[in-house]
N, C-alpha and C positions, 0 to 999 in steps of 0.2 A: 504493499499500499504506499502510496506517495502522499506525504503531508507537507504542505508548504505553509509557512507562517510569515507574516510581515515582521520587520525588525522591531517596531515599537511594541506590538502585541507579544512577541517572544520575550523581549526584555522585561515587560511588566510581569509576564507569567513567571519568568525566572526569578525576578525580585520578590514576588509574592511567595514563591516556594521557599526561598532562602529565609525570608522573614518569619514564616510560619514554622519552619523546621521540617525538612523533608523526612517522611517516615519510610525507612527501609526495613527489609526483613531482618529477623533476629540475627542472621549470620552475616550481616553487612560488615565489610572489612574496611570501608572508607567512608569519610564524611559523617561519622557519628556525631550527635550533639555533644558538645563539650560543656564542662561546668566544674572541672576539678578546682580551678582557681577562680577567685572572685572577679566579677566584671570590673573594669576600670574605666573611668571617665575623667578627662582633663578639660575643664572649662577654660578656654583661652579668650580673655577679654581685652579689647582695644581700649586703652586709657590715654590715647593721644589727645592733643589739644582740641581737636574738633569735637570731642565728646562734650564740650561745654555748651554747644548749641542747644537752645531751648525750643525744640520743635516736636517734642513727644508729649502729648497730653498736657501742654502748658508748662512742662518742666524740662530740665536738661536731659540729654541722652544719658549722661552718667547717672543721674538720679533714677531714671527708669531702669537702667541696668542693675543698679544696687538693689532696688526694690524687687526686681525679678529674681536676683540671686538669693535674696533672703527667703523668698517663698520657695524657691527650688531647693534650697538647703533644708528647709523644713520638711519637704515632701520626698527627699531622696531615700530610696529603699535601703534598709539596713545592710543588705548584702553587697551593695555597690561601694567600691572604693573610689572616692572622688577627690580630685585636686583642682586647684585654680592657678592659672598662669596668666601673667599680664604682659602686654607689650606697650611700650611708650609711656610707662608710669613713673619713671625715675629721672630721666635726663631732660632738663628744660632748655639746653643750649642749642646753638645753631650748627655745631660740628656734625655733619651728616654721618661721618664714620663712627662717631660715638653714639649718635642717635640710633643707628642701625644695630647696635649691640644691646639696645635697651629692652630686654625681656627677662623676666624673673619669675620664679615660682613663689606665688603668694601663699599658697597652702599646699603641702605635699600630697601626692596621690597616696591614699591609704584609708584606713577606717576613719569615718567622719566624726569630728567633734563640732557639732553645729554652732555652738557658742563661739568657739575659737575661730571658725571660718567666717562667721558673720562679723566678728570684730575686725578681722583682717580686711574684709570687703569695705567696711565703713571708713577705713583710712585712705581709700583711693581718691586721688585728685587728678583730673585731666592735665597732662603735662607735655608730652613730647611728640616723637615721630611715630610712624606706623610700620614697624619691621615685621610684617606678617610672615615672610619666608623664614627668617631666623627663629621666630617664635614657634612655628610648626616643627622645625627640626628639633628644637629643645623639647617640645611637647611629646614628640615621638619617643625621645629618650626617657621622658618621665614615665611612659607607659610600657617601656621595654621589659620583657621577661614574663613568664607565665603563659598559659594556654587559654585563659579566659578571654571573653570579648574585650576589645579595646576601642575606645571612641574618643575623638577630639571634637569638641563643639566650639567653633570659632565664631565670635560675635564682634563685628566691626562696622564702622560707619564710613570708612574710606578705603581707597586703594592703597596697596603697598607703596612705600616711599623709598624703598631700598633696592631698586633695580641696579645692576642687572641680575640680581638673585631673584628670578621669577618664581612667585609662589606656586604657579601651576607646575613648573618643573620640579619644585620641592615636593609637591604632593605626589607627582609621578614617581619620584625617587623613593618616597616613603612606601608607595604601593609596591614597588619593585623589590622591597626588602622581604616581602612575603610574610609579614608578621600579623596579618589579619586585622589591620587597623583601619577604621573608617573615619573620615573627616566630614562632619556636617557643618555647614556655614549658615550664618544669619546676618542679613544686611539691615541696618537700622534706618536707612534712607533709600527712597526709590530712585536710584542712580544707575543709568544704563551701563557705564563703565565698571562700576563696583559690582553690579549684577553679573557681568561677563566674567570678571575675575573670580568672584566667589563661587560661581557655577562651575568654572573650570577646576577649581581646587576640589570641590565636592565630587564631581564626576570622575576624577582621577582615581578615587578610592572607593567608588560605589556609594558615596554619601548623597545627601540632599542639600539643596539650597532653598532658603526661605527668606522672603523680604517681609519685614515687620515694621509697622508704623505706630504701634501702640504698646504700652507696657504690659497689658494683659496678654496680648498676642505673643510677646517675647517670653513671658512666664510660661504660658501654655506649651509653646514649642520646645523650650529647653526641658521642661518637665517630661514631655513626651519622649525626647531623645534619651534622657537619663533612664527613664523606665524601659525603653527599648534595649538599652545595654544590659539590663538584668534578665532579658528573655533568653532562653536557650538558643544557641546558634549552631549552625552546621559549618565546620571548618573544612574547606577543601583540602584534599591530600595531593601533594605535589607528585606529578608523574612526568615521564618524558616519552612522547610518542616517537616511533621509529620511521625510517624512510620506506620501509616495506612491511607487509603484514607478517611475514615469517619471523621478523626480528622485533615485532611489536610487543609491548607489555600486556599481560593478561589482566583485565580489570573485572572486578566484581561490582555488585550494586554499591553505589556511592557517588560522591561528588569529588571531582578531580580538577586540578588546575595545571596548566601547561603554558608554554609560550611558543608562538608560531611566527616564523619570519614572513615577510611580505611575499605572497604568491607561493608559499610552501604547502606541501601536503604531509600530514602526519597520520600514522596508523596506530590503531589500538585493537586488541582482541578481546572477545567475550565468548565464554563457553555457554552454550544454550542447549538444554535438554529438551526432548520431545514433550510437547504440551506446555512449554513455557513461552512467555512473551518478552521480547526485548524492547525496552523503551529508552531512547537516547535523545538528549538535546544538547546543543552546543551554542555557546555565546562567545563572541569575540568583541572586546572593547578597543576602540581606537584611543589609546592613551597618549597620542601625539597627533600632530597635524597630518591628515591624509587627504587624498583627492576625494571629491564628493561621490563618484561612482565606485562602488565596491560590492563584493558579494561573498557569500559563505555557502559552502556545499558540504553536506555530510552524507556518506554513502555506506550502506551495509552490503558487503559482498562476501561470497564464499572464498575459501582458500584457493580455489581455482579461478578467481577473478571474475566470477559471474555475478553481476549486480542483482541484489535482491530487492532493495528499496532505497530511496534517497529522499532527502529533504534539502531545500535550497531557499535562500532569501537574498535580497539585494538591498543595498542602502543608497541613499541619495544625499548624504551629508547632513541631514536634519537631526540625526541622533548619533551619539557616540558608541552605540552598541547595535550589533546585528545578531539575531538568533534564529535558529531553526531546529527541527527535530524529526524523528521518525519512529515508527513502530513496526515490529516484525514478529507475528505470532507463528511459532513452529508447531505444525499440526502433530497430533498424537500418531505414533507409529507402532506397529506390532513389534514386540520384543524379538531380538535376534536369537540365534542358537545359544549364545552365552547367557541369556536371561537378563542382560543389561539393557536399559532403555537407550534408544538411539540418541547420540549427542551430536552437536555441530559446533564448529568453531566459526564464529561470525567476525569478519574483519570490518572495523569501523574506520573509514577514511575521512579526514577533515581537511578541506581545501579552502584557502582564502584567496581573494583576488584584490586585496588592498594594494594601493600604490601611493607613493609620496613624492613630493618634489625634491630636487637636488638640495642637499644640505640637511635634510631630516634624517635623524638617526634610524637605522633599521635594526640595530641590536640594542638591548635584547628584543626578542620578538614581541608581538602583540599578546597581551594576556588573554588566555583562552580558558573557559570553564566548561567541563564536560560532565553531564549527569547521566549515569548509567543505572537502569532499574530493570532487574530480571524478576518477573512475577509469574505466578501460575496463569496460564493462558485461559481464554474463554472455552466454553464447551465445544464450539465449532470454530476453529481458528480460520478456516478458509472463508467462513461467513464474515468474520471481522475484517478480513482483508478486502472485502468487496466494497471499495470506494469509501471505507470508513463508516458505513451505515450499520453493519452488524445485523442484529435482529430488527433494526429499524426498517429493513426491507418490507417486513409484514405491514407495518404502519403505512409506508409509502404506497405499497400495492393497494391497501384498503382505501387510501385517499384517492388514488387514481380511479378505482372502480366507482367510488361514491361520486366523484366529480363527473365521470362519464354518464352515470345514471341520472344525475341531477340535470345535466345538459340535455339529455333525451326528454325528460319530463318538461323542462322549461320550453324546449322547442315545440313539443306537442301542444302545450298550453297556449303558446304564442300563435300557432297556426289556428287553433280552435277559436281564439279571440278574434283573429282577423276574419275568419269565416263567418262568425256571428255578426261582426260589424258590417261585412258586405251584404249579408242577408237582410239586415235591418235597413 
């Protein structure tokens, strides 16, 4: 069966699956929900001079941020280790070099003492520059270690003032570390340039960007992100696809991550028993500037290179992620002489057609996420493979017959009414 999905729909479906926590069979070997270590959140607050502006509910941006932080600290779940980092809070001078070093840990990431944290927040006064890039690097170090969820929540009212250290490149560097850290961003003013920068930072790590203009919106959004950090997450398992199926790694049900270079094809293998169904989905994120037209193809083939099914999707540059998937139900077969059920090795090939202009780095490859799910197949696998309708064929057939009969009745009534009208 061929299933094609549009990039945005596939990205949303993948994001929903990751948020909810994908349920795999008991024997899953990868992508199990983690939770051995406490979730960690680092709130990174812009305390630059522009935070003095009084345009949020009649008060200053700094006052709104302080009030929001106080309410967030009260509502933080006990199991979350929370810290607060500032940028632009200490250096009031004009030396750009010194201003771009101005980031400090106001409250260390760890078990939360609400009174101590609130006291620290109360001392903040809008002061200096906006070194977003350096602050993100330090915040990533604050959260280093452990296998629990890690989240940075960046709150700013202006663009970074410390170029050429591009905050987007910093976020991509953090994502490339593979430590499972997500950066969410919030902008305090509706500014197009700020929105582009904060969106780029968030997208690089799979986070979200939100524009807020009121103190209660800020409180609600930060509370939501802190609560989300406490939810169980699925951590992808790093794997490395091969250039051919015979050398490919064997994958079981789970969530995997890999990197694929521009225009490359990577192969993975899945063992499938008779009566089981393979479900696979792939997402590739453009974590750097690429040309608008690109595509993604995933194929399930036999070891003899006979294609079984494929899924494909194309992108037009409007989204930084493209996703697709496929399903292959293996029909039940009679046991052979050995008494063992018939098995099959399915080769999964993932091909990308991304391209970039000269000067754009091609290594490391683009981040790829592969979801593999092997489940018990339906009663009649061949029926499921029939255009994706499965047992819905019965309903479709019934609707066709009902429509045909209704058409006949309506036609007979119409002719009768015309005949009566002519007679009268």
